[in-house]
N, C-alpha and C positions, 0 to 999 in steps of 0.2 A: 498640446499634442499628446496623444495617447501613447503609453508605454507599450513596446512589443510584448506579446505574450511570451512567458517563459514557462516550459514544462516543468511541473513539480518534480522534485527529486525525492524519491522514496528509498533509493538505495545509495550506499556509500560506493566509492571507486572499486572496492573488492567485490561488490554485488551483494552485500549484506544488506537486509532491510533495516531502516532508522526507525527504531521504535520511537514514537512520540504520539501526542494526542492527534487523531485524525477524523475527519468527517466521514459520513456514511459513503459519500461518493469517492473519496480518497481510498478507503478500504475495499470498496468494489474494484477501483482500478488496480489496487494492490493484488488482489485475489483473482483479477482478470474475468470478473463477472458483471453482469448487469445489477444496477442499484435494487431492483426489485428482487433479485435472487439473493443479493447480500441481505436485504431485509428479511425474507424468508428464513435464511439460515439463522438469523439473530433472534427471531420470534421463537425459536425453539428453546432459548435461554432467556426468558424474560426476567427472572431474578437477577441476572448478572449483567445483562445488556440493555435493560429497559430505561435506565436513569443514566443520563449523561448531561455535562455541563454545557449548556447552550447547545451548539451545533457539534462540539466535539466529543468523542469517545475518549476516556482517560487512558494513560499508558496501561494501567491494569487491565482495562477492558480490550484494549488492543492485544495484549499478551495472552488475554483469555481467548480471543479469536483465533491467535496463532495456535493455541494449544488445541482448541476444538476443531479447527478447519484445516489445520496442517499449514506447514510453511509454503508460501508461494515459491514458484521457480526463482532460482537464483540467476542473476545477470552475469554472464561471462563476458568479459572486455577482452577482445583479441587484438593484439598488437597489428598495426597496419602494416602491410607488405610493402616493402620497398622494391620498386622496379629497378633492376640495373639497366644502365644506358648500354645499347649493344654497339 
């Protein structure tokens, strides 16, 4: 039986980005852009982002992306509103 699909977790419970090795599609999701757009951004820095291990960009390269492209929006977790019984 197939496992149910679970959404990847890029942020911790406080909404901070978890910095670890990511694939191109993961980085595009984090920055909320299309993969082609992410690749175009990365092509501007070929010396720093052209070499990566297999499918993953290293932590240093992810940090470089954050430095050059800015921090993606933070997630704000709001507490559930409790409705009082009338």
